[in-house]
PDB file of N, CA, C and O in Angstrom:
ATOM      1  N   MET A   1      18.114   6.852  -2.231  1.00  0.00           N
ATOM      2  CA  MET A   1      16.851   6.163  -2.045  1.00  0.00           C
ATOM      3  C   MET A   1      16.701   5.764  -0.585  1.00  0.00           C
ATOM      4  O   MET A   1      17.673   5.486   0.117  1.00  0.00           O
ATOM      5  N   ARG A   2      15.436   5.747  -0.154  1.00  0.00           N
ATOM      6  CA  ARG A   2      15.137   5.370   1.228  1.00  0.00           C
ATOM      7  C   ARG A   2      13.886   4.509   1.233  1.00  0.00           C
ATOM      8  O   ARG A   2      12.855   4.898   0.684  1.00  0.00           O
ATOM      9  N   ALA A   3      13.977   3.347   1.849  1.00  0.00           N
ATOM     10  CA  ALA A   3      12.808   2.472   1.987  1.00  0.00           C
ATOM     11  C   ALA A   3      11.888   3.042   3.061  1.00  0.00           C
ATOM     12  O   ALA A   3      12.349   3.527   4.095  1.00  0.00           O
ATOM     13  N   ILE A   4      10.587   2.978   2.806  1.00  0.00           N
ATOM     14  CA  ILE A   4       9.582   3.473   3.744  1.00  0.00           C
ATOM     15  C   ILE A   4       8.770   2.281   4.238  1.00  0.00           C
ATOM     16  O   ILE A   4       8.320   1.450   3.449  1.00  0.00           O
ATOM     17  N   SER A   5       8.591   2.212   5.551  1.00  0.00           N
ATOM     18  CA  SER A   5       7.837   1.120   6.146  1.00  0.00           C
ATOM     19  C   SER A   5       7.023   1.662   7.310  1.00  0.00           C
ATOM     20  O   SER A   5       7.517   2.474   8.092  1.00  0.00           O
ATOM     21  N   SER A   6       5.780   1.215   7.427  1.00  0.00           N
ATOM     22  CA  SER A   6       4.913   1.642   8.523  1.00  0.00           C
ATOM     23  C   SER A   6       4.412   0.420   9.282  1.00  0.00           C
ATOM     24  O   SER A   6       3.957  -0.543   8.665  1.00  0.00           O
ATOM     25  N   PRO A   7       4.490   0.445  10.605  1.00  0.00           N
ATOM     26  CA  PRO A   7       3.943  -0.668  11.381  1.00  0.00           C
ATOM     27  C   PRO A   7       2.413  -0.703  11.331  1.00  0.00           C
ATOM     28  O   PRO A   7       1.805  -1.699  11.722  1.00  0.00           O
ATOM     29  N   ASN A   8       1.787   0.384  10.851  1.00  0.00           N
ATOM     30  CA  ASN A   8       0.327   0.453  10.765  1.00  0.00           C
ATOM     31  C   ASN A   8      -0.217  -0.170   9.487  1.00  0.00           C
ATOM     32  O   ASN A   8      -1.425  -0.367   9.358  1.00  0.00           O
ATOM     33  N   ALA A   9       0.658  -0.478   8.550  1.00  0.00           N
ATOM     34  CA  ALA A   9       0.235  -1.077   7.281  1.00  0.00           C
ATOM     35  C   ALA A   9       0.459  -2.584   7.343  1.00  0.00           C
ATOM     36  O   ALA A   9       1.346  -3.054   8.056  1.00  0.00           O
ATOM     37  N   PRO A  10      -0.338  -3.336   6.601  1.00  0.00           N
ATOM     38  CA  PRO A  10      -0.098  -4.781   6.544  1.00  0.00           C
ATOM     39  C   PRO A  10       1.312  -5.063   6.028  1.00  0.00           C
ATOM     40  O   PRO A  10       1.804  -4.371   5.136  1.00  0.00           O
ATOM     41  N   GLN A  11       1.941  -6.059   6.581  1.00  0.00           N
ATOM     42  CA  GLN A  11       3.284  -6.410   6.138  1.00  0.00           C
ATOM     43  C   GLN A  11       3.221  -7.053   4.755  1.00  0.00           C
ATOM     44  O   GLN A  11       2.305  -7.825   4.469  1.00  0.00           O
ATOM     45  N   PRO A  12       4.184  -6.738   3.902  1.00  0.00           N
ATOM     46  CA  PRO A  12       4.169  -7.321   2.556  1.00  0.00           C
ATOM     47  C   PRO A  12       4.416  -8.824   2.599  1.00  0.00           C
ATOM     48  O   PRO A  12       5.089  -9.343   3.490  1.00  0.00           O
ATOM     49  N   ILE A  13       3.858  -9.493   1.625  1.00  0.00           N
ATOM     50  CA  ILE A  13       4.107 -10.927   1.467  1.00  0.00           C
ATOM     51  C   ILE A  13       5.236 -11.041   0.457  1.00  0.00           C
ATOM     52  O   ILE A  13       5.023 -10.866  -0.742  1.00  0.00           O
ATOM     53  N   GLY A  14       6.401 -11.326   0.927  1.00  0.00           N
ATOM     54  CA  GLY A  14       7.565 -11.387   0.049  1.00  0.00           C
ATOM     55  C   GLY A  14       8.537 -10.265   0.373  1.00  0.00           C
ATOM     56  O   GLY A  14       8.299  -9.464   1.277  1.00  0.00           O
ATOM     57  N   PRO A  15       9.629 -10.215  -0.369  1.00  0.00           N
ATOM     58  CA  PRO A  15      10.702  -9.261  -0.083  1.00  0.00           C
ATOM     59  C   PRO A  15      10.456  -7.890  -0.714  1.00  0.00           C
ATOM     60  O   PRO A  15      11.263  -7.428  -1.521  1.00  0.00           O
ATOM     61  N   TYR A  16       9.358  -7.242  -0.356  1.00  0.00           N
ATOM     62  CA  TYR A  16       8.992  -5.962  -0.956  1.00  0.00           C
ATOM     63  C   TYR A  16       9.075  -4.849   0.077  1.00  0.00           C
ATOM     64  O   TYR A  16       8.857  -5.075   1.267  1.00  0.00           O
ATOM     65  N   SER A  17       9.389  -3.659  -0.383  1.00  0.00           N
ATOM     66  CA  SER A  17       9.266  -2.469   0.449  1.00  0.00           C
ATOM     67  C   SER A  17       7.852  -1.944   0.287  1.00  0.00           C
ATOM     68  O   SER A  17       7.272  -2.052  -0.793  1.00  0.00           O
ATOM     69  N   GLN A  18       7.291  -1.379   1.341  1.00  0.00           N
ATOM     70  CA  GLN A  18       5.968  -0.769   1.214  1.00  0.00           C
ATOM     71  C   GLN A  18       6.037   0.418   0.263  1.00  0.00           C
ATOM     72  O   GLN A  18       5.112   0.659  -0.513  1.00  0.00           O
ATOM     73  N   ALA A  19       7.133   1.152   0.327  1.00  0.00           N
ATOM     74  CA  ALA A  19       7.362   2.268  -0.582  1.00  0.00           C
ATOM     75  C   ALA A  19       8.847   2.598  -0.569  1.00  0.00           C
ATOM     76  O   ALA A  19       9.580   2.219   0.344  1.00  0.00           O
ATOM     77  N   VAL A  20       9.269   3.311  -1.599  1.00  0.00           N
ATOM     78  CA  VAL A  20      10.650   3.770  -1.693  1.00  0.00           C
ATOM     79  C   VAL A  20      10.621   5.242  -2.077  1.00  0.00           C
ATOM     80  O   VAL A  20       9.941   5.631  -3.027  1.00  0.00           O
ATOM     81  N   GLU A  21      11.358   6.052  -1.337  1.00  0.00           N
ATOM     82  CA  GLU A  21      11.466   7.476  -1.644  1.00  0.00           C
ATOM     83  C   GLU A  21      12.767   7.707  -2.395  1.00  0.00           C
ATOM     84  O   GLU A  21      13.825   7.225  -1.990  1.00  0.00           O
ATOM     85  N   SER A  22      12.681   8.442  -3.485  1.00  0.00           N
ATOM     86  CA  SER A  22      13.857   8.797  -4.269  1.00  0.00           C
ATOM     87  C   SER A  22      13.686  10.235  -4.729  1.00  0.00           C
ATOM     88  O   SER A  22      12.840  10.524  -5.576  1.00  0.00           O
ATOM     89  N   GLY A  23      14.479  11.129  -4.176  1.00  0.00           N
ATOM     90  CA  GLY A  23      14.327  12.545  -4.497  1.00  0.00           C
ATOM     91  C   GLY A  23      12.960  13.032  -4.046  1.00  0.00           C
ATOM     92  O   GLY A  23      12.585  12.871  -2.885  1.00  0.00           O
ATOM     93  N   ASN A  24      12.217  13.631  -4.975  1.00  0.00           N
ATOM     94  CA  ASN A  24      10.879  14.144  -4.664  1.00  0.00           C
ATOM     95  C   ASN A  24       9.775  13.155  -5.005  1.00  0.00           C
ATOM     96  O   ASN A  24       8.602  13.526  -5.041  1.00  0.00           O
ATOM     97  N   PHE A  25      10.133  11.913  -5.253  1.00  0.00           N
ATOM     98  CA  PHE A  25       9.157  10.905  -5.660  1.00  0.00           C
ATOM     99  C   PHE A  25       9.028   9.817  -4.602  1.00  0.00           C
ATOM    100  O   PHE A  25       9.983   9.500  -3.894  1.00  0.00           O
ATOM    101  N   VAL A  26       7.826   9.252  -4.509  1.00  0.00           N
ATOM    102  CA  VAL A  26       7.587   8.070  -3.683  1.00  0.00           C
ATOM    103  C   VAL A  26       6.991   7.010  -4.597  1.00  0.00           C
ATOM    104  O   VAL A  26       5.968   7.240  -5.242  1.00  0.00           O
ATOM    105  N   PHE A  27       7.633   5.850  -4.650  1.00  0.00           N
ATOM    106  CA  PHE A  27       7.190   4.748  -5.498  1.00  0.00           C
ATOM    107  C   PHE A  27       6.625   3.639  -4.617  1.00  0.00           C
ATOM    108  O   PHE A  27       7.219   3.267  -3.605  1.00  0.00           O
ATOM    109  N   CYS A  28       5.476   3.123  -5.017  1.00  0.00           N
ATOM    110  CA  CYS A  28       4.905   1.992  -4.297  1.00  0.00           C
ATOM    111  C   CYS A  28       4.363   0.998  -5.317  1.00  0.00           C
ATOM    112  O   CYS A  28       4.019   1.365  -6.441  1.00  0.00           O
ATOM    113  N   SER A  29       4.295  -0.255  -4.909  1.00  0.00           N
ATOM    114  CA  SER A  29       3.760  -1.287  -5.801  1.00  0.00           C
ATOM    115  C   SER A  29       3.198  -2.415  -4.958  1.00  0.00           C
ATOM    116  O   SER A  29       3.525  -2.566  -3.781  1.00  0.00           O
ATOM    117  N   GLY A  30       2.351  -3.195  -5.588  1.00  0.00           N
ATOM    118  CA  GLY A  30       1.796  -4.346  -4.896  1.00  0.00           C
ATOM    119  C   GLY A  30       0.802  -3.996  -3.807  1.00  0.00           C
ATOM    120  O   GLY A  30       0.511  -4.822  -2.943  1.00  0.00           O
ATOM    121  N   GLN A  31       0.277  -2.779  -3.839  1.00  0.00           N
ATOM    122  CA  GLN A  31      -0.694  -2.360  -2.830  1.00  0.00           C
ATOM    123  C   GLN A  31      -2.077  -2.867  -3.229  1.00  0.00           C
ATOM    124  O   GLN A  31      -2.470  -2.760  -4.390  1.00  0.00           O
ATOM    125  N   VAL A  32      -2.804  -3.410  -2.279  1.00  0.00           N
ATOM    126  CA  VAL A  32      -4.124  -3.972  -2.536  1.00  0.00           C
ATOM    127  C   VAL A  32      -5.121  -3.302  -1.587  1.00  0.00           C
ATOM    128  O   VAL A  32      -4.829  -3.101  -0.409  1.00  0.00           O
ATOM    129  N   ALA A  33      -6.289  -2.964  -2.107  1.00  0.00           N
ATOM    130  CA  ALA A  33      -7.312  -2.259  -1.325  1.00  0.00           C
ATOM    131  C   ALA A  33      -8.050  -3.225  -0.402  1.00  0.00           C
ATOM    132  O   ALA A  33      -9.201  -3.584  -0.652  1.00  0.00           O
ATOM    133  N   ILE A  34      -7.377  -3.638   0.660  1.00  0.00           N
ATOM    134  CA  ILE A  34      -7.960  -4.550   1.643  1.00  0.00           C
ATOM    135  C   ILE A  34      -8.620  -3.736   2.756  1.00  0.00           C
ATOM    136  O   ILE A  34      -8.039  -2.771   3.252  1.00  0.00           O
ATOM    137  N   VAL A  35      -9.822  -4.124   3.139  1.00  0.00           N
ATOM    138  CA  VAL A  35     -10.515  -3.489   4.267  1.00  0.00           C
ATOM    139  C   VAL A  35      -9.979  -4.138   5.544  1.00  0.00           C
ATOM    140  O   VAL A  35     -10.166  -5.338   5.745  1.00  0.00           O
ATOM    141  N   PRO A  36      -9.313  -3.365   6.412  1.00  0.00           N
ATOM    142  CA  PRO A  36      -8.674  -3.959   7.592  1.00  0.00           C
ATOM    143  C   PRO A  36      -9.612  -4.762   8.489  1.00  0.00           C
ATOM    144  O   PRO A  36      -9.222  -5.812   8.998  1.00  0.00           O
ATOM    145  N   ASP A  37     -10.839  -4.287   8.690  1.00  0.00           N
ATOM    146  CA  ASP A  37     -11.759  -4.971   9.607  1.00  0.00           C
ATOM    147  C   ASP A  37     -12.180  -6.349   9.115  1.00  0.00           C
ATOM    148  O   ASP A  37     -12.359  -7.272   9.909  1.00  0.00           O
ATOM    149  N   SER A  38     -12.339  -6.483   7.792  1.00  0.00           N
ATOM    150  CA  SER A  38     -12.820  -7.755   7.244  1.00  0.00           C
ATOM    151  C   SER A  38     -11.722  -8.581   6.584  1.00  0.00           C
ATOM    152  O   SER A  38     -11.859  -9.795   6.437  1.00  0.00           O
ATOM    153  N   GLY A  39     -10.625  -7.922   6.183  1.00  0.00           N
ATOM    154  CA  GLY A  39      -9.571  -8.624   5.462  1.00  0.00           C
ATOM    155  C   GLY A  39      -9.942  -8.917   4.018  1.00  0.00           C
ATOM    156  O   GLY A  39      -9.243  -9.662   3.331  1.00  0.00           O
ATOM    157  N   LYS A  40     -11.045  -8.330   3.556  1.00  0.00           N
ATOM    158  CA  LYS A  40     -11.511  -8.579   2.186  1.00  0.00           C
ATOM    159  C   LYS A  40     -11.176  -7.400   1.283  1.00  0.00           C
ATOM    160  O   LYS A  40     -10.967  -6.280   1.747  1.00  0.00           O
ATOM    161  N   LEU A  41     -11.129  -7.676  -0.012  1.00  0.00           N
ATOM    162  CA  LEU A  41     -10.870  -6.655  -1.011  1.00  0.00           C
ATOM    163  C   LEU A  41     -12.030  -5.667  -1.046  1.00  0.00           C
ATOM    164  O   LEU A  41     -13.194  -6.068  -1.049  1.00  0.00           O
ATOM    165  N   LEU A  42     -11.711  -4.377  -1.072  1.00  0.00           N
ATOM    166  CA  LEU A  42     -12.735  -3.340  -1.150  1.00  0.00           C
ATOM    167  C   LEU A  42     -13.507  -3.486  -2.450  1.00  0.00           C
ATOM    168  O   LEU A  42     -12.913  -3.580  -3.524  1.00  0.00           O
ATOM    169  N   ASP A  43     -14.819  -3.504  -2.354  1.00  0.00           N
ATOM    170  CA  ASP A  43     -15.676  -3.603  -3.531  1.00  0.00           C
ATOM    171  C   ASP A  43     -16.034  -2.190  -3.964  1.00  0.00           C
ATOM    172  O   ASP A  43     -17.038  -1.632  -3.519  1.00  0.00           O
ATOM    173  N   GLY A  44     -15.214  -1.615  -4.831  1.00  0.00           N
ATOM    174  CA  GLY A  44     -15.448  -0.248  -5.274  1.00  0.00           C
ATOM    175  C   GLY A  44     -14.753   0.004  -6.593  1.00  0.00           C
ATOM    176  O   GLY A  44     -14.063  -0.863  -7.129  1.00  0.00           O
ATOM    177  N   ASP A  45     -14.948   1.216  -7.111  1.00  0.00           N
ATOM    178  CA  ASP A  45     -14.301   1.564  -8.375  1.00  0.00           C
ATOM    179  C   ASP A  45     -12.832   1.905  -8.129  1.00  0.00           C
ATOM    180  O   ASP A  45     -12.362   1.863  -6.992  1.00  0.00           O
ATOM    181  N   VAL A  46     -12.117   2.240  -9.188  1.00  0.00           N
ATOM    182  CA  VAL A  46     -10.677   2.473  -9.084  1.00  0.00           C
ATOM    183  C   VAL A  46     -10.371   3.648  -8.150  1.00  0.00           C
ATOM    184  O   VAL A  46      -9.360   3.627  -7.448  1.00  0.00           O
ATOM    185  N   ARG A  47     -11.221   4.656  -8.134  1.00  0.00           N
ATOM    186  CA  ARG A  47     -10.995   5.797  -7.245  1.00  0.00           C
ATOM    187  C   ARG A  47     -11.100   5.368  -5.778  1.00  0.00           C
ATOM    188  O   ARG A  47     -10.235   5.713  -4.972  1.00  0.00           O
ATOM    189  N   GLU A  48     -12.132   4.630  -5.431  1.00  0.00           N
ATOM    190  CA  GLU A  48     -12.316   4.173  -4.051  1.00  0.00           C
ATOM    191  C   GLU A  48     -11.182   3.244  -3.622  1.00  0.00           C
ATOM    192  O   GLU A  48     -10.704   3.323  -2.491  1.00  0.00           O
ATOM    193  N   GLN A  49     -10.755   2.363  -4.529  1.00  0.00           N
ATOM    194  CA  GLN A  49      -9.664   1.448  -4.202  1.00  0.00           C
ATOM    195  C   GLN A  49      -8.353   2.209  -4.016  1.00  0.00           C
ATOM    196  O   GLN A  49      -7.565   1.876  -3.130  1.00  0.00           O
ATOM    197  N   THR A  50      -8.112   3.231  -4.845  1.00  0.00           N
ATOM    198  CA  THR A  50      -6.898   4.040  -4.705  1.00  0.00           C
ATOM    199  C   THR A  50      -6.890   4.763  -3.369  1.00  0.00           C
ATOM    200  O   THR A  50      -5.861   4.802  -2.694  1.00  0.00           O
ATOM    201  N   GLU A  51      -8.018   5.335  -2.980  1.00  0.00           N
ATOM    202  CA  GLU A  51      -8.107   6.016  -1.682  1.00  0.00           C
ATOM    203  C   GLU A  51      -7.841   5.044  -0.536  1.00  0.00           C
ATOM    204  O   GLU A  51      -7.176   5.408   0.434  1.00  0.00           O
ATOM    205  N   GLN A  52      -8.347   3.818  -0.628  1.00  0.00           N
ATOM    206  CA  GLN A  52      -8.129   2.815   0.418  1.00  0.00           C
ATOM    207  C   GLN A  52      -6.647   2.456   0.510  1.00  0.00           C
ATOM    208  O   GLN A  52      -6.102   2.330   1.606  1.00  0.00           O
ATOM    209  N   VAL A  53      -6.009   2.296  -0.621  1.00  0.00           N
ATOM    210  CA  VAL A  53      -4.592   1.921  -0.651  1.00  0.00           C
ATOM    211  C   VAL A  53      -3.726   3.025  -0.055  1.00  0.00           C
ATOM    212  O   VAL A  53      -2.818   2.756   0.732  1.00  0.00           O
ATOM    213  N   LEU A  54      -4.010   4.262  -0.433  1.00  0.00           N
ATOM    214  CA  LEU A  54      -3.175   5.371   0.029  1.00  0.00           C
ATOM    215  C   LEU A  54      -3.540   5.798   1.439  1.00  0.00           C
ATOM    216  O   LEU A  54      -2.933   6.721   1.981  1.00  0.00           O
TER     217      LEU A  54
END
């Protein structure tokens, strides 16, 4: 397993990894669709929020 961290992503609140790679999989959790310019939650459907998170 390898922890993945990007300086371009908001830092997690708490002791979380942004993502963890294990074999051919990447696991992430606690991701929130925040709009960087406003700091507010993206007002969109699940598809739009998923695109913002990823």
